[in-house]
C-alpha positions in Angstrom: 129.0 106.9 116.5 132.3 107.4 118.3 133.6 104.0 117.5 136.2 102.8 115.0 134.7 102.1 111.6 135.7 100.2 108.6 136.2 101.9 105.3 133.1 101.4 103.1 132.9 101.3 99.3 129.7 102.2 97.7 128.1 102.4 94.3 127.1 105.7 92.7 123.5 105.1 93.7 124.5 105.1 97.4 122.1 102.2 98.0 124.8 99.5 98.6 127.8 99.8 100.9 130.5 97.1 101.2 133.3 96.7 103.7 135.5 93.9 105.2 135.4 92.7 108.8 138.8 91.8 110.1 139.3 89.5 113.1 140.2 86.0 114.3 138.0 84.4 111.7 139.9 86.3 108.9 138.6 88.7 106.4 134.8 88.6 106.0 133.0 90.7 103.4 129.9 92.6 104.6 127.2 94.5 102.9 124.6 97.1 104.0 121.9 97.7 101.4 119.1 100.2 101.3 116.1 98.8 99.4 113.3 100.8 98.0 109.9 99.9 99.5 106.3 100.4 98.3 106.0 103.5 100.5 107.5 106.7 99.1 110.8 107.8 100.7 110.8 104.7 102.9 113.8 102.3 102.6 114.6 99.0 104.2 118.2 98.6 105.6 119.5 95.1 105.1 122.8 93.9 106.4 124.9 90.7 106.4 127.8 88.8 105.1 128.4 89.3 101.4 129.3 86.5 98.9 130.9 88.1 95.9 130.7 84.9 94.0 126.9 84.8 94.1 126.4 88.5 94.7 124.1 87.5 97.7 123.9 88.8 101.2 123.4 86.3 104.1 121.6 88.1 106.9 121.7 84.9 109.1 125.4 84.3 109.0 127.2 84.4 112.4 130.8 85.6 111.9 131.9 86.0 115.5 134.9 88.0 114.3 135.1 90.0 117.6 134.3 93.3 115.9 130.5 93.7 116.4 130.8 97.3 117.7 133.0 98.3 114.7 130.6 96.6 112.3 127.5 98.4 113.9 129.4 101.7 113.8 130.2 101.2 110.1 126.6 100.3 109.2 125.4 103.4 111.2 127.9 105.6 109.4 126.2 104.6 106.1 123.1 106.4 107.3 124.9 109.7 107.0 126.0 109.2 103.4 122.6 107.7 102.4 120.5 110.5 104.0 122.8 113.2 102.5 121.7 111.9 99.1 118.2 111.1 100.2 117.4 113.7 102.8 113.7 112.9 103.0 114.3 109.2 103.6 112.9 107.1 106.4 114.9 103.9 107.0 113.4 100.8 108.5 115.4 98.0 110.0 114.8 94.8 112.0 117.1 91.9 112.8 116.8 88.7 110.9 116.3 87.0 114.3 115.0 88.3 117.6 118.5 88.1 119.0 119.8 90.4 116.3 116.9 92.8 116.8 117.9 92.9 120.5 121.5 93.5 119.5 120.4 96.5 117.3 118.4 97.9 120.2 121.4 97.7 122.5 123.5 99.4 119.9 120.9 102.2 119.5 120.7 102.5 123.3 124.4 102.7 123.8 124.7 105.4 121.1 121.4 107.2 121.5 122.8 110.6 122.6 124.9 110.8 119.5 122.1 109.4 117.2 119.7 112.0 118.4 121.9 114.9 117.4 121.0 114.3 113.8 118.2 111.7 113.7 114.9 110.7 115.3 114.3 107.0 115.9 111.1 105.1 116.4 110.5 101.6 117.6 107.7 99.2 116.6 106.5 97.9 120.0 105.4 94.4 120.9 101.9 96.0 121.1 102.3 96.6 117.4 102.4 100.4 117.5 105.1 102.9 116.5 106.5 105.2 119.1 109.6 107.3 119.7 112.4 105.0 120.8 112.6 104.6 124.5 115.5 103.0 126.3 114.7 99.7 128.0 111.7 99.0 125.8 111.6 96.0 123.5 110.9 96.5 119.9 110.3 94.4 116.8 111.7 97.0 114.3 113.1 100.5 114.1 112.6 103.5 111.8 115.0 106.3 111.6 115.0 109.6 109.7 116.7 113.0 109.8 115.4 115.3 112.5 114.0 117.8 110.0 111.7 115.2 108.5 109.7 114.8 111.7 106.8 117.0 112.2 103.5 116.8 114.0 102.0 114.3 111.5 104.8 111.8 111.7 102.3 109.0 112.4 100.9 109.4 108.9 104.3 108.3 107.5 104.6 105.2 109.5 
């Protein structure tokens, strides 16, 4: 994404990425985490405010630090590092609330041209079916993978 991004710190596993939001509410620690699922090569992307005291991520926190585009760009940038290490990965994501899912859809829509240079993205429709992402369509969840992972039998994966 062609937006400013925060510097991320990651573990050797490249499953957890941490950065700090800066704005009127101060410095707020954030975390993007890729979790292994029951399906081979499918990971869940979780994101939220990070509490280093409890080592927990709060995906319901509302920071309102005035930097949502920069935060989304930072989380999106982790996809590149993650898929460099796990090139066959499929990454699923959904918002913790319908409003957040809508925010993610808007972020995808606003950056779709750039995303499609390297990735293919699918949406889980309200009709409960996976389809290639379409602008203007409402989705419950998203699934993204590198372009080279998509072939004629992509529906078998999802």
